[in-house]
N, C-alpha and C positions, 0 to 999 in steps of 0.2 A: 503493499500500499504506499502511495506517495505521501511523504512528510508534508504536512501543512506549511505553507509559506507564511500565511497571516492567520492569526488566531484570536478571535473576540470572545471573551468569556465573562458573562453576566454583566454587561455594560449598562450602567443606569445613569441617568442625568435629568436634572430638574432645574427649571427657571423659577425660582421661588417656590410656590406650592404646585406649579404645574409640572407634572412628570412627563417628559418628553421621549425618554428612552427607558424601557422597562425590562431589564434583564436580558438584553440581547447577546446571543451566543451563536457564532458560526465560524467556519473556517473557510479559506481559500487556498487552493493548490497552486504550486508555481506555474505561471503562465496562464492561469485561469482568469476569465473575465466574469465578474460577478455584477449584475445589474441590480441596483436597489430601486425597487418599484413601490409606488403607494400613492394615495391621494394626498392632496395638500394637508399638512398638518400630522402626517403619519410618523415623522421622525427621521426621514431618509436623509435630509441634508444635515441635520444635527449629528447623525451618526457619521456621515462622511467627514464633517468638520471635526468630530472627536477623534476619528483614526488620524486625520492630518495634523492634529494638534492645535487647531484654532478654538476648539472648546475644551473644557476640563471636566471630564465625567466624575461624578462623585463616588461612583461604584464600579467594580469590575477592572478587567486588564485588557491590554492590546499587546500582542506579541508578533514580531516579525522575525522569521527564521530563528525562533527560539529566544530572541531577545526582547525583553519587556520594554515597550517604549511609552507607556501610559503617561508618564510625568514629564517626558522630554518635550522641550520646545520644538516648533515645526522645523526650524533650520537644522536641527540635530538628528531628524528622523530619516532625512535623505529621500523623501517622497517628491513626486512630481504632481502638480495640480493644474488643471485646465478649469477656469471659472467660467460660469455661464456667460459673463459679459466678455470672455477672452481676456480682459485686463491687459490688452496691448498697449504699448507706449505709443501714442499717436505722433509724437514729435520725432520719433526713431524710425529709420527704414526697417525692412523685414531682416536683414542681416544683423543690425544692431539689436533688435528685439531678441533674436535666437541666441546671440552672444551673451546677453545679459547675465544669466545663471552662471555661465562658465567663467566670465570676468569676475563675478563676485566670489567665486571658488578661488580665484587666483591662478587659473590655468595659464599654461604657456601660450604665447600668441600662435605658434604652429599647431598646437593642440586645438586651440579654439578654431582656427581656420578649418582644420581637417573635420572636425566634429560638426561644425555648422554646415558644411558642404555635405556630410553625410546625412544628416537628419533632414535637410531641405530636399535632398534627392529622394529620401524615404517617403516623405509626404507629397512628393511630385510638385515641389515649389523651387527647384533648381533653376537659377537665372533671375529669380526675383529679388536677390539680396539688396539691390539699390532702389527697389520700389517703396514708396511710402505706403504705410498701412492704409491711409485714406484713399489710395489709388487701386486697391485690390477689393475684390467682391467679398461678401460674407463668408462664403465657402472657403475662400483662399485665406481669410483671416482665421478660420477655424484650424486650417492646416498649420498656419504659422504659430498659433498658440500651442497646438500639439507639439510641433518641432521645438519650441522653447522649453516645454516641459520636459521633453526627452533628452535635450542636449546634455545636461549634467548627469546622464545615465542614473536615473532614480531607480530605487529597488522597487517601488511600488507607484503605479500611477493612478490618480484619481480625476475623474471627470464629473463636473457638476452640471447637468442639463447641457451637454456639449453641442447639441444640434437644435436647441430651441429657437435660435435666431435665424434659421434658414428656412426658405419656402418648402412646401411638401415635396416638389419634385426633386430639388437639390438634396433634401434631407435624406431621401431614400438612397440616392446614389452615394452620398457622403457616408451613410451608414455602412455600406458594403466596403467602401475604401477604407474606413477607419478600422473595421473589424479585420480586414486583410493586413493592414499595417501593424495592428497590434499582435496578431498571431506571428507575423514575420519576425517581430521584435522578440516575442516570447516573454513579455513583461506581465506580471500579475497586474490586473486592472479592476478597480471599482468605479462604477459609474451610477449617477443619480439620474433617474428619469421618471416623469409621470405618464409617458406615453408607453402604453403596453406593447404595441408593435415594435417600438424601438428596443425595449428590454428584450423581447423575444428574439429580435434579429441580432442584436449585439452580444448579449450574454450567453456564456456556456451554462450558467445557472441564473435563476432569478430569485431574489430575496424580496418577498412581498411583505410590507410593513403596514400596520394599521393600529393607530392610536398608541404609537411607542413601542408595540410588540412585533416580533417577528412571527408572521402568521404561518408562512411556509417558505422553505427554500428547495429548490430543485430545478430540473429542466423545464423549458417551456411546455413541453409535452405532459410532464407530471402535473404541473400546476393547472393545466387545461383539462386533462383526462382524469386526473386523481386528486381533486382538491381535498384538503384535509379539514377545511372549515366552511361553514356557510358564507362567510365574508369572501373567502378565495373563489368559491364557485360563482359568486355574483359579480365579483369584481373583474374577474378574468373572462374575457369573451362576452357573448350575448347570451341571455338566458331569461327564462320566465320562472316565476315561483307560484306553486300551488300548495295547498294543505292536504295532509293525509295522516294516516296512522298505520302502524305496522300490524299485518294480518298474516294468516296462514297463506304462504305462497308469494309474498310480496308486500306491497304497500298499497293500501286502499287510498286512491286519490278522490278527495271530495271537492266538488264544485256545483254550487246551488244544490239542486236535487239530484245531480249525477254522482254515481259511485262506480269506480272502475278499479281494478287491480293491476297494478304495473310492476314490472321487475326492475328494481332499483338498485344502484351501487352505493354503498356507504363506507366511509373510512373506518367506522367502529360498528361493533356489534349492537343491534338495537332490540330491545325487549318487545315482545308481542304486546300490542295495545299502546304502545308509546306514540305520542303525537309527534309528527315530523314535518319538517319543511321539504317540499319536493322541488328541486331545481332541475330544469330541463333546458338543454341547449336546442336552438332552432333545427340543427342538422340531425338531432336525435329523434325528431318527429317526422311524420309523413301524413298526408291526406289519405285516409283509408277508411273503409266502411266494414272492416272485418270484425265481426263479433263482439265479445264482452270487453275488449280493451279499449273501446272507442269513446271519446268525449266528442260531444257535438256542439257546434256553436255557429256564429255568423261572422263572415270577414268584414272587418271594419277598416282596414287600411292595408297599404302595401308600400314597399321600399324597393327601389331598383337601383342597383350600383353596377350595372354592367355585367361583371363577372358574377355576381350573386344578387338574388332578390329574395325577399321575405314578405310574408303576409301576416297580418295581426288578427287574431280571432278572438271574438268576445264569446266566452263560455257561460255568461250569465252571472257568474260570481267572480271571475278573474279573466284576464287576458293572456294569451300565450302567442308566441311567435313561431312560425314554422318556415324553414328555408326550402325553397323550391328548386329542384334539380333542372339544369339545363336552361335553355332559352325559351321555356314554354309560357304561354300567356296565362297570367294568374286567373283563378276562377273568381267567382263572385257569389254572393248569398250564402245559403246554408252549407255547411261543410262537416265532414267528420274526421278526427285526427287521432292517431295512436302512435305509440313509440315504433320505430323501424325494428324489423325482424333481426337486424344484425348491426353492429357498429356501437356507438357510444350509447350507454343507458342513462336514464335520468339519475340524479343523485338524491340521496335522502339524508337529512341531518336532524338530530334531536332538536326540538323546537326550542329548548332552552338556549340553543346557540344563536337563535335569531334575535 
């Protein structure tokens, strides 16, 4: 088993009476990219700043390669940081921005020149050394900020919403280029984002935070297909929630006067008769009129995004969303819906977790 490069153990931090980090523990392997994902106020930026040394957590420890750095100031940790605003020096050209950290370290001029050329080529900005920061695009500024962070050869790289200033089309292309660059370097990386797609695309694993707690950490596939809590199931991807109770053979789903039994997946054993929240993804459902597993309702809306389309169905006591396969025209009026015969199943969580 690979030895952990970064180890966070029971990290806790409060601002006055507001507890923003609650016993956070996780590890990152050498060269791994871990995306910190969560809604506003979940604690992800405070966690990143605590690891960087810009915040002083009251509890827990931070270790890098077996060395505790919890109390060290930022300059003594040897980490690289790319801020959301990039924090480039507008009065300096690209080359001077990238040289800044190396000059602060007192590196020899020949070493600085060689390293600047190396990292600018890595981020595909070779030849831009004399350009003013104001003369390059947002995507190019992001690359310069990354090159500046990488130039001093940090042991750990941290990115705070690194692509938030880019337009959607440029953001998608830059995500791919950024991941390729980080993997080519082999540097352990933590990045903060509130964009699920960005976290899934960039991270080898995703750490999902909620109200200062680490709800789940795992691959994008694990978070999507095997959520460990109701919050994870509803935060990740698209979903609908129904009420139910555990019965023989599955979960009895209740909606107005309708009662059907569905086969559900749950991360924990559920006692018979227990009240549960049933979370179902749109692609786990199909329009079907087959037997006892069917819920009936009326289509009240649709959403078309080219590669995918969804219809919204009013069941009388709740609404659910169903993904349509292919480029078929959406139906209208009354329909019947049931779980697909194969693939992703609905999830069931104890109602106390709601």
